[in-house]
mmCIF file as gemmi writes it, N, C-alpha and C atoms, coordinates in Angstrom:
data_model
loop_
_atom_site.group_PDB
_atom_site.id
_atom_site.type_symbol
_atom_site.label_atom_id
_atom_site.label_alt_id
_atom_site.label_comp_id
_atom_site.label_asym_id
_atom_site.label_entity_id
_atom_site.label_seq_id
_atom_site.pdbx_PDB_ins_code
_atom_site.Cartn_x
_atom_site.Cartn_y
_atom_site.Cartn_z
_atom_site.occupancy
_atom_site.B_iso_or_equiv
_atom_site.pdbx_formal_charge
_atom_site.auth_seq_id
_atom_site.auth_asym_id
_atom_site.pdbx_PDB_model_num
ATOM 1 N N . MET Axp A 1 ? 11.682 3.733 -22.464 1 0 ? 1 A 1
ATOM 2 C CA . MET Axp A 1 ? 10.819 2.688 -22.994 1 0 ? 1 A 1
ATOM 3 C C . MET Axp A 1 ? 9.73 2.363 -21.966 1 0 ? 1 A 1
ATOM 4 N N . ASN Axp A 2 ? 8.491 2.343 -22.412 1 0 ? 2 A 1
ATOM 5 C CA . ASN Axp A 2 ? 7.376 2.016 -21.535 1 0 ? 2 A 1
ATOM 6 C C . ASN Axp A 2 ? 7.009 0.556 -21.731 1 0 ? 2 A 1
ATOM 7 N N . ASP Axp A 3 ? 7.289 -0.274 -20.747 1 0 ? 3 A 1
ATOM 8 C CA . ASP Axp A 3 ? 6.934 -1.683 -20.758 1 0 ? 3 A 1
ATOM 9 C C . ASP Axp A 3 ? 5.714 -1.822 -19.857 1 0 ? 3 A 1
ATOM 10 N N . ALA Axp A 4 ? 4.534 -1.842 -20.458 1 0 ? 4 A 1
ATOM 11 C CA . ALA Axp A 4 ? 3.276 -1.801 -19.71 1 0 ? 4 A 1
ATOM 12 C C . ALA Axp A 4 ? 3.081 -2.997 -18.785 1 0 ? 4 A 1
ATOM 13 N N . VAL Axp A 5 ? 3.786 -4.091 -19.027 1 0 ? 5 A 1
ATOM 14 C CA . VAL Axp A 5 ? 3.636 -5.273 -18.183 1 0 ? 5 A 1
ATOM 15 C C . VAL Axp A 5 ? 4.674 -5.298 -17.064 1 0 ? 5 A 1
ATOM 16 N N . ASN Axp A 6 ? 5.929 -5.153 -17.402 1 0 ? 6 A 1
ATOM 17 C CA . ASN Axp A 6 ? 7.008 -5.301 -16.424 1 0 ? 6 A 1
ATOM 18 C C . ASN Axp A 6 ? 7.401 -4.009 -15.714 1 0 ? 6 A 1
ATOM 19 N N . HIS Axp A 7 ? 7.251 -2.891 -16.376 1 0 ? 7 A 1
ATOM 20 C CA . HIS Axp A 7 ? 7.655 -1.604 -15.802 1 0 ? 7 A 1
ATOM 21 C C . HIS Axp A 7 ? 6.706 -0.493 -16.258 1 0 ? 7 A 1
ATOM 22 N N . PRO Axp A 8 ? 5.443 -0.532 -15.808 1 0 ? 8 A 1
ATOM 23 C CA . PRO Axp A 8 ? 4.484 0.492 -16.236 1 0 ? 8 A 1
ATOM 24 C C . PRO Axp A 8 ? 4.961 1.894 -15.875 1 0 ? 8 A 1
ATOM 25 N N . LYS Axp A 9 ? 4.712 2.826 -16.764 1 0 ? 9 A 1
ATOM 26 C CA . LYS Axp A 9 ? 5.186 4.2 -16.579 1 0 ? 9 A 1
ATOM 27 C C . LYS Axp A 9 ? 4.688 4.813 -15.272 1 0 ? 9 A 1
ATOM 28 N N . HIS Axp A 10 ? 3.426 4.532 -14.893 1 0 ? 10 A 1
ATOM 29 C CA . HIS Axp A 10 ? 2.881 5.147 -13.683 1 0 ? 10 A 1
ATOM 30 C C . HIS Axp A 10 ? 3.538 4.618 -12.405 1 0 ? 10 A 1
ATOM 31 N N . TYR Axp A 11 ? 4.354 3.566 -12.498 1 0 ? 11 A 1
ATOM 32 C CA . TYR Axp A 11 ? 5.122 3.097 -11.346 1 0 ? 11 A 1
ATOM 33 C C . TYR Axp A 11 ? 6.598 3.479 -11.45 1 0 ? 11 A 1
ATOM 34 N N . ASN Axp A 12 ? 6.997 4.066 -12.574 1 0 ? 12 A 1
ATOM 35 C CA . ASN Axp A 12 ? 8.392 4.447 -12.814 1 0 ? 12 A 1
ATOM 36 C C . ASN Axp A 12 ? 8.589 5.947 -12.927 1 0 ? 12 A 1
ATOM 37 N N . SER Axp A 13 ? 7.586 6.725 -12.641 1 0 ? 13 A 1
ATOM 38 C CA . SER Axp A 13 ? 7.631 8.165 -12.892 1 0 ? 13 A 1
ATOM 39 C C . SER Axp A 13 ? 8.104 8.998 -11.71 1 0 ? 13 A 1
ATOM 40 N N . HIS Axp A 14 ? 8.453 8.367 -10.608 1 0 ? 14 A 1
ATOM 41 C CA . HIS Axp A 14 ? 8.901 9.121 -9.437 1 0 ? 14 A 1
ATOM 42 C C . HIS Axp A 14 ? 10.216 9.831 -9.754 1 0 ? 14 A 1
ATOM 43 N N . PRO Axp A 15 ? 10.362 11.085 -9.329 1 0 ? 15 A 1
ATOM 44 C CA . PRO Axp A 15 ? 11.586 11.847 -9.632 1 0 ? 15 A 1
ATOM 45 C C . PRO Axp A 15 ? 12.872 11.177 -9.139 1 0 ? 15 A 1
ATOM 46 N N . SER Axp A 16 ? 12.779 10.318 -8.138 1 0 ? 16 A 1
ATOM 47 C CA . SER Axp A 16 ? 13.969 9.642 -7.615 1 0 ? 16 A 1
ATOM 48 C C . SER Axp A 16 ? 14.496 8.583 -8.574 1 0 ? 16 A 1
ATOM 49 N N . GLY Axp A 17 ? 13.633 8.155 -9.519 1 0 ? 17 A 1
ATOM 50 C CA . GLY Axp A 17 ? 14.008 7.079 -10.421 1 0 ? 17 A 1
ATOM 51 C C . GLY Axp A 17 ? 13.731 5.701 -9.851 1 0 ? 17 A 1
ATOM 52 N N . VAL Axp A 18 ? 13.268 5.651 -8.609 1 0 ? 18 A 1
ATOM 53 C CA . VAL Axp A 18 ? 12.966 4.38 -7.96 1 0 ? 18 A 1
ATOM 54 C C . VAL Axp A 18 ? 11.613 3.882 -8.451 1 0 ? 18 A 1
ATOM 55 N N . GLU Axp A 19 ? 11.531 2.592 -8.734 1 0 ? 19 A 1
ATOM 56 C CA . GLU Axp A 19 ? 10.267 1.983 -9.139 1 0 ? 19 A 1
ATOM 57 C C . GLU Axp A 19 ? 9.496 1.575 -7.881 1 0 ? 19 A 1
ATOM 58 N N . ALA Axp A 20 ? 8.196 1.736 -7.908 1 0 ? 20 A 1
ATOM 59 C CA . ALA Axp A 20 ? 7.358 1.475 -6.734 1 0 ? 20 A 1
ATOM 60 C C . ALA Axp A 20 ? 7.6 0.099 -6.127 1 0 ? 20 A 1
ATOM 61 N N . ILE Axp A 21 ? 7.737 -0.925 -6.947 1 0 ? 21 A 1
ATOM 62 C CA . ILE Axp A 21 ? 7.879 -2.287 -6.422 1 0 ? 21 A 1
ATOM 63 C C . ILE Axp A 21 ? 9.156 -2.46 -5.604 1 0 ? 21 A 1
ATOM 64 N N . THR Axp A 22 ? 10.172 -1.662 -5.898 1 0 ? 22 A 1
ATOM 65 C CA . THR Axp A 22 ? 11.418 -1.726 -5.135 1 0 ? 22 A 1
ATOM 66 C C . THR Axp A 22 ? 11.159 -1.425 -3.663 1 0 ? 22 A 1
ATOM 67 N N . ILE Axp A 23 ? 10.207 -0.569 -3.401 1 0 ? 23 A 1
ATOM 68 C CA . ILE Axp A 23 ? 9.842 -0.196 -2.034 1 0 ? 23 A 1
ATOM 69 C C . ILE Axp A 23 ? 8.749 -1.113 -1.483 1 0 ? 23 A 1
ATOM 70 N N . THR Axp A 24 ? 7.692 -1.313 -2.264 1 0 ? 24 A 1
ATOM 71 C CA . THR Axp A 24 ? 6.511 -2.009 -1.746 1 0 ? 24 A 1
ATOM 72 C C . THR Axp A 24 ? 6.735 -3.489 -1.486 1 0 ? 24 A 1
ATOM 73 N N . GLU Axp A 25 ? 7.71 -4.102 -2.142 1 0 ? 25 A 1
ATOM 74 C CA . GLU Axp A 25 ? 7.926 -5.533 -1.917 1 0 ? 25 A 1
ATOM 75 C C . GLU Axp A 25 ? 8.457 -5.822 -0.511 1 0 ? 25 A 1
ATOM 76 N N . HIS Axp A 26 ? 8.841 -4.797 0.217 1 0 ? 26 A 1
ATOM 77 C CA . HIS Axp A 26 ? 9.324 -4.958 1.588 1 0 ? 26 A 1
ATOM 78 C C . HIS Axp A 26 ? 8.232 -4.694 2.624 1 0 ? 26 A 1
ATOM 79 N N . MET Axp A 27 ? 7.014 -4.475 2.167 1 0 ? 27 A 1
ATOM 80 C CA . MET Axp A 27 ? 5.894 -4.154 3.057 1 0 ? 27 A 1
ATOM 81 C C . MET Axp A 27 ? 4.883 -5.29 3.043 1 0 ? 27 A 1
ATOM 82 N N . ASN Axp A 28 ? 3.995 -5.297 4.034 1 0 ? 28 A 1
ATOM 83 C CA . ASN Axp A 28 ? 2.929 -6.287 3.983 1 0 ? 28 A 1
ATOM 84 C C . ASN Axp A 28 ? 1.942 -5.897 2.878 1 0 ? 28 A 1
ATOM 85 N N . PHE Axp A 29 ? 1.006 -6.777 2.594 1 0 ? 29 A 1
ATOM 86 C CA . PHE Axp A 29 ? 0.111 -6.597 1.45 1 0 ? 29 A 1
ATOM 87 C C . PHE Axp A 29 ? -0.669 -5.292 1.503 1 0 ? 29 A 1
ATOM 88 N N . ASN Axp A 30 ? -1.329 -5.028 2.622 1 0 ? 30 A 1
ATOM 89 C CA . ASN Axp A 30 ? -2.168 -3.831 2.718 1 0 ? 30 A 1
ATOM 90 C C . ASN Axp A 30 ? -1.357 -2.549 2.613 1 0 ? 30 A 1
ATOM 91 N N . VAL Axp A 31 ? -0.262 -2.469 3.344 1 0 ? 31 A 1
ATOM 92 C CA . VAL Axp A 31 ? 0.567 -1.26 3.325 1 0 ? 31 A 1
ATOM 93 C C . VAL Axp A 31 ? 1.225 -1.091 1.954 1 0 ? 31 A 1
ATOM 94 N N . GLY Axp A 32 ? 1.689 -2.181 1.374 1 0 ? 32 A 1
ATOM 95 C CA . GLY Axp A 32 ? 2.296 -2.118 0.043 1 0 ? 32 A 1
ATOM 96 C C . GLY Axp A 32 ? 1.321 -1.645 -1.016 1 0 ? 32 A 1
ATOM 97 N N . ASN Axp A 33 ? 0.093 -2.15 -0.969 1 0 ? 33 A 1
ATOM 98 C CA . ASN Axp A 33 ? -0.907 -1.705 -1.94 1 0 ? 33 A 1
ATOM 99 C C . ASN Axp A 33 ? -1.271 -0.246 -1.731 1 0 ? 33 A 1
ATOM 100 N N . ALA Axp A 34 ? -1.402 0.175 -0.48 1 0 ? 34 A 1
ATOM 101 C CA . ALA Axp A 34 ? -1.682 1.59 -0.212 1 0 ? 34 A 1
ATOM 102 C C . ALA Axp A 34 ? -0.571 2.457 -0.793 1 0 ? 34 A 1
ATOM 103 N N . MET Axp A 35 ? 0.669 2.065 -0.562 1 0 ? 35 A 1
ATOM 104 C CA . MET Axp A 35 ? 1.808 2.827 -1.081 1 0 ? 35 A 1
ATOM 105 C C . MET Axp A 35 ? 1.797 2.852 -2.61 1 0 ? 35 A 1
ATOM 106 N N . LYS Axp A 36 ? 1.469 1.727 -3.213 1 0 ? 36 A 1
ATOM 107 C CA . LYS Axp A 36 ? 1.406 1.648 -4.676 1 0 ? 36 A 1
ATOM 108 C C . LYS Axp A 36 ? 0.407 2.663 -5.227 1 0 ? 36 A 1
ATOM 109 N N . TYR Axp A 37 ? -0.767 2.721 -4.615 1 0 ? 37 A 1
ATOM 110 C CA . TYR Axp A 37 ? -1.779 3.661 -5.101 1 0 ? 37 A 1
ATOM 111 C C . TYR Axp A 37 ? -1.389 5.108 -4.836 1 0 ? 37 A 1
ATOM 112 N N . LEU Axp A 38 ? -0.743 5.373 -3.711 1 0 ? 38 A 1
ATOM 113 C CA . LEU Axp A 38 ? -0.248 6.73 -3.452 1 0 ? 38 A 1
ATOM 114 C C . LEU Axp A 38 ? 0.827 7.103 -4.466 1 0 ? 38 A 1
ATOM 115 N N . TRP Axp A 39 ? 1.708 6.162 -4.753 1 0 ? 39 A 1
ATOM 116 C CA . TRP Axp A 39 ? 2.835 6.371 -5.664 1 0 ? 39 A 1
ATOM 117 C C . TRP Axp A 39 ? 2.348 6.791 -7.047 1 0 ? 39 A 1
ATOM 118 N N . ARG Axp A 40 ? 1.311 6.13 -7.512 1 0 ? 40 A 1
ATOM 119 C CA . ARG Axp A 40 ? 0.877 6.371 -8.89 1 0 ? 40 A 1
ATOM 120 C C . ARG Axp A 40 ? -0.24 7.402 -9.014 1 0 ? 40 A 1
ATOM 121 N N . SER Axp A 41 ? -0.738 7.931 -7.913 1 0 ? 41 A 1
ATOM 122 C CA . SER Axp A 41 ? -1.934 8.779 -7.952 1 0 ? 41 A 1
ATOM 123 C C . SER Axp A 41 ? -1.788 10.015 -8.835 1 0 ? 41 A 1
ATOM 124 N N . ASP Axp A 42 ? -0.608 10.574 -8.932 1 0 ? 42 A 1
ATOM 125 C CA . ASP Axp A 42 ? -0.415 11.746 -9.798 1 0 ? 42 A 1
ATOM 126 C C . ASP Axp A 42 ? -0.312 11.384 -11.274 1 0 ? 42 A 1
ATOM 127 N N . HIS Axp A 43 ? -0.174 10.098 -11.579 1 0 ? 43 A 1
ATOM 128 C CA . HIS Axp A 43 ? 0.089 9.684 -12.957 1 0 ? 43 A 1
ATOM 129 C C . HIS Axp A 43 ? -1.006 8.821 -13.561 1 0 ? 43 A 1
ATOM 130 N N . LYS Axp A 44 ? -1.978 8.4 -12.768 1 0 ? 44 A 1
ATOM 131 C CA . LYS Axp A 44 ? -2.991 7.516 -13.327 1 0 ? 44 A 1
ATOM 132 C C . LYS Axp A 44 ? -4.396 7.996 -12.988 1 0 ? 44 A 1
ATOM 133 N N . ASN Axp A 45 ? -4.942 7.582 -11.853 1 0 ? 45 A 1
ATOM 134 C CA . ASN Axp A 45 ? -6.355 7.84 -11.562 1 0 ? 45 A 1
ATOM 135 C C . ASN Axp A 45 ? -6.608 8.824 -10.428 1 0 ? 45 A 1
ATOM 136 N N . GLY Axp A 46 ? -5.619 9.575 -10.012 1 0 ? 46 A 1
ATOM 137 C CA . GLY Axp A 46 ? -5.781 10.637 -9.027 1 0 ? 46 A 1
ATOM 138 C C . GLY Axp A 46 ? -6.641 10.309 -7.832 1 0 ? 46 A 1
ATOM 139 N N . LEU Axp A 47 ? -7.806 10.894 -7.782 1 0 ? 47 A 1
ATOM 140 C CA . LEU Axp A 47 ? -8.715 10.747 -6.647 1 0 ? 47 A 1
ATOM 141 C C . LEU Axp A 47 ? -9.075 9.285 -6.4 1 0 ? 47 A 1
ATOM 142 N N . GLU Axp A 48 ? -9.335 8.542 -7.456 1 0 ? 48 A 1
ATOM 143 C CA . GLU Axp A 48 ? -9.676 7.123 -7.303 1 0 ? 48 A 1
ATOM 144 C C . GLU Axp A 48 ? -8.529 6.361 -6.631 1 0 ? 48 A 1
ATOM 145 N N . ASP Axp A 49 ? -7.297 6.628 -7.041 1 0 ? 49 A 1
ATOM 146 C CA . ASP Axp A 49 ? -6.155 5.953 -6.432 1 0 ? 49 A 1
ATOM 147 C C . ASP Axp A 49 ? -5.994 6.338 -4.966 1 0 ? 49 A 1
ATOM 148 N N . LEU Axp A 50 ? -6.253 7.586 -4.619 1 0 ? 50 A 1
ATOM 149 C CA . LEU Axp A 50 ? -6.181 7.999 -3.217 1 0 ? 50 A 1
ATOM 150 C C . LEU Axp A 50 ? -7.24 7.281 -2.383 1 0 ? 50 A 1
ATOM 151 N N . LYS Axp A 51 ? -8.425 7.092 -2.945 1 0 ? 51 A 1
ATOM 152 C CA . LYS Axp A 51 ? -9.483 6.362 -2.238 1 0 ? 51 A 1
ATOM 153 C C . LYS Axp A 51 ? -9.11 4.889 -2.071 1 0 ? 51 A 1
ATOM 154 N N . LYS Axp A 52 ? -8.478 4.315 -3.091 1 0 ? 52 A 1
ATOM 155 C CA . LYS Axp A 52 ? -8.022 2.927 -2.986 1 0 ? 52 A 1
ATOM 156 C C . LYS Axp A 52 ? -6.957 2.803 -1.906 1 0 ? 52 A 1
ATOM 157 N N . ALA Axp A 53 ? -6.03 3.752 -1.849 1 0 ? 53 A 1
ATOM 158 C CA . ALA Axp A 53 ? -4.992 3.743 -0.814 1 0 ? 53 A 1
ATOM 159 C C . ALA Axp A 53 ? -5.634 3.813 0.565 1 0 ? 53 A 1
ATOM 160 N N . ARG Axp A 54 ? -6.609 4.681 0.719 1 0 ? 54 A 1
ATOM 161 C CA . ARG Axp A 54 ? -7.299 4.815 2.006 1 0 ? 54 A 1
ATOM 162 C C . ARG Axp A 54 ? -7.987 3.504 2.388 1 0 ? 54 A 1
ATOM 163 N N . TRP Axp A 55 ? -8.568 2.806 1.408 1 0 ? 55 A 1
ATOM 164 C CA . TRP Axp A 55 ? -9.242 1.533 1.67 1 0 ? 55 A 1
ATOM 165 C C . TRP Axp A 55 ? -8.249 0.525 2.262 1 0 ? 55 A 1
ATOM 166 N N . TYR Axp A 56 ? -7.062 0.432 1.672 1 0 ? 56 A 1
ATOM 167 C CA . TYR Axp A 56 ? -6.047 -0.494 2.181 1 0 ? 56 A 1
ATOM 168 C C . TYR Axp A 56 ? -5.507 -0.062 3.539 1 0 ? 56 A 1
ATOM 169 N N . ILE Axp A 57 ? -5.368 1.23 3.755 1 0 ? 57 A 1
ATOM 170 C CA . ILE Axp A 57 ? -4.919 1.727 5.057 1 0 ? 57 A 1
ATOM 171 C C . ILE Axp A 57 ? -5.962 1.402 6.127 1 0 ? 57 A 1
ATOM 172 N N . ASP Axp A 58 ? -7.236 1.647 5.824 1 0 ? 58 A 1
ATOM 173 C CA . ASP Axp A 58 ? -8.308 1.317 6.774 1 0 ? 58 A 1
ATOM 174 C C . ASP Axp A 58 ? -8.324 -0.174 7.081 1 0 ? 58 A 1
ATOM 175 N N . ARG Axp A 59 ? -8.106 -0.989 6.074 1 0 ? 59 A 1
ATOM 176 C CA . ARG Axp A 59 ? -8.083 -2.439 6.257 1 0 ? 59 A 1
ATOM 177 C C . ARG Axp A 59 ? -6.919 -2.857 7.164 1 0 ? 59 A 1
ATOM 178 N N . GLU Axp A 60 ? -5.762 -2.223 6.97 1 0 ? 60 A 1
ATOM 179 C CA . GLU Axp A 60 ? -4.601 -2.539 7.81 1 0 ? 60 A 1
ATOM 180 C C . GLU Axp A 60 ? -4.839 -2.09 9.251 1 0 ? 60 A 1
ATOM 181 N N . ILE Axp A 61 ? -5.456 -0.944 9.427 1 0 ? 61 A 1
ATOM 182 C CA . ILE Axp A 61 ? -5.787 -0.476 10.78 1 0 ? 61 A 1
ATOM 183 C C . ILE Axp A 61 ? -6.727 -1.468 11.463 1 0 ? 61 A 1
ATOM 184 N N . GLN Axp A 62 ? -7.734 -1.935 10.744 1 0 ? 62 A 1
ATOM 185 C CA . GLN Axp A 62 ? -8.66 -2.92 11.312 1 0 ? 62 A 1
ATOM 186 C C . GLN Axp A 62 ? -7.926 -4.202 11.689 1 0 ? 62 A 1
ATOM 187 N N . ARG Axp A 63 ? -7.005 -4.629 10.834 1 0 ? 63 A 1
ATOM 188 C CA . ARG Axp A 63 ? -6.235 -5.841 11.115 1 0 ? 63 A 1
ATOM 189 C C . ARG Axp A 63 ? -5.403 -5.662 12.385 1 0 ? 63 A 1
ATOM 190 N N . LEU Axp A 64 ? -4.732 -4.524 12.493 1 0 ? 64 A 1
ATOM 191 C CA . LEU Axp A 64 ? -3.893 -4.269 13.664 1 0 ? 64 A 1
ATOM 192 C C . LEU Axp A 64 ? -4.724 -4.111 14.93 1 0 ? 64 A 1
ATOM 193 N N . GLU Axp A 65 ? -5.856 -3.437 14.824 1 0 ? 65 A 1
ATOM 194 C CA . GLU Axp A 65 ? -6.735 -3.294 15.988 1 0 ? 65 A 1
ATOM 195 C C . GLU Axp A 65 ? -7.268 -4.651 16.422 1 0 ? 65 A 1
ATOM 196 N N . GLY Axp A 66 ? -7.586 -5.504 15.457 1 0 ? 66 A 1
ATOM 197 C CA . GLY Axp A 66 ? -8.046 -6.853 15.781 1 0 ? 66 A 1
ATOM 198 C C . GLY Axp A 66 ? -6.964 -7.671 16.454 1 0 ? 66 A 1
ATOM 199 N N . ALA Axp A 67 ? -5.732 -7.54 15.977 1 0 ? 67 A 1
ATOM 200 C CA . ALA Axp A 67 ? -4.611 -8.261 16.581 1 0 ? 67 A 1
ATOM 201 C C . ALA Axp A 67 ? -4.351 -7.753 17.99 1 0 ? 67 A 1
ATOM 202 N N . ALA Axp A 68 ? -4.437 -6.442 18.178 1 0 ? 68 A 1
ATOM 203 C CA . ALA Axp A 68 ? -4.219 -5.861 19.506 1 0 ? 68 A 1
ATOM 204 C C . ALA Axp A 68 ? -5.314 -6.309 20.464 1 0 ? 68 A 1
ATOM 205 N N . SER Axp A 69 ? -6.538 -6.343 19.973 1 0 ? 69 A 1
ATOM 206 C CA . SER Axp A 69 ? -7.669 -6.763 20.794 1 0 ? 69 A 1
ATOM 207 C C . SER Axp A 69 ? -7.529 -8.233 21.185 1 0 ? 69 A 1
ATOM 208 N N . ALA Axp A 70 ? -7.121 -9.061 20.241 1 0 ? 70 A 1
ATOM 209 C CA . ALA Axp A 70 ? -6.936 -10.485 20.519 1 0 ? 70 A 1
ATOM 210 C C . ALA Axp A 70 ? -5.8 -10.691 21.508 1 0 ? 70 A 1
ATOM 211 N N . SER Axp A 71 ? -4.755 -9.892 21.388 1 0 ? 71 A 1
ATOM 212 C CA . SER Axp A 71 ? -3.613 -9.986 22.297 1 0 ? 71 A 1
ATOM 213 C C . SER Axp A 71 ? -4.019 -9.616 23.719 1 0 ? 71 A 1
ATOM 214 N N . VAL Axp A 72 ? -4.796 -8.561 23.853 1 0 ? 72 A 1
ATOM 215 C CA . VAL Axp A 72 ? -5.269 -8.13 25.17 1 0 ? 72 A 1
ATOM 216 C C . VAL Axp A 72 ? -6.183 -9.198 25.758 1 0 ? 72 A 1
ATOM 217 N N . SER Axp A 73 ? -7.063 -9.757 24.944 1 0 ? 73 A 1
ATOM 218 C CA . SER Axp A 73 ? -7.966 -10.805 25.414 1 0 ? 73 A 1
ATOM 219 C C . SER Axp A 73 ? -7.185 -12.036 25.843 1 0 ? 73 A 1
ATOM 220 N N . GLY Axp A 74 ? -6.155 -12.369 25.073 1 0 ? 74 A 1
ATOM 221 C CA . GLY Axp A 74 ? -5.326 -13.526 25.405 1 0 ? 74 A 1
ATOM 222 C C . GLY Axp A 74 ? -4.556 -13.328 26.688 1 0 ? 74 A 1
ATOM 223 N N . ASN Axp A 75 ? -4.07 -12.126 26.922 1 0 ? 75 A 1
ATOM 224 C CA . ASN Axp A 75 ? -3.322 -11.828 28.147 1 0 ? 75 A 1
ATOM 225 C C . ASN Axp A 75 ? -4.23 -11.82 29.368 1 0 ? 75 A 1
ATOM 226 N N . ALA Axp A 76 ? -5.473 -11.411 29.189 1 0 ? 76 A 1
ATOM 227 C CA . ALA Axp A 76 ? -6.405 -11.35 30.315 1 0 ? 76 A 1
ATOM 228 C C . ALA Axp A 76 ? -6.723 -12.753 30.826 1 0 ? 76 A 1
ATOM 229 N N . ALA Axp A 77 ? -6.704 -13.724 29.913 1 0 ? 77 A 1
ATOM 230 C CA . ALA Axp A 77 ? -7.028 -15.089 30.302 1 0 ? 77 A 1
ATOM 231 C C . ALA Axp A 77 ? -5.854 -15.771 31.001 1 0 ? 77 A 1
ATOM 232 N N . ALA Axp A 78 ? -4.668 -15.233 30.868 1 0 ? 78 A 1
ATOM 233 C CA . ALA Axp A 78 ? -3.466 -15.89 31.414 1 0 ? 78 A 1
ATOM 234 C C . ALA Axp A 78 ? -3.329 -15.745 32.898 1 0 ? 78 A 1
């Protein structure tokens, strides 16, 4: 049964039988969204989903680099 709201097919099609949200709900927002788009890329929008995943990965890298930079700056002042 395809429940487009609660259990969309493109998130339930993994051969393992695991639904994407079972995994992504344990990740932060950016990483979870990237994983979601990777998960469904073979079943929905292919290239577009891969580009969306990359966008979230790049955003997470920027966030982590910013946190690392702030941490280094904070330690230098101590």
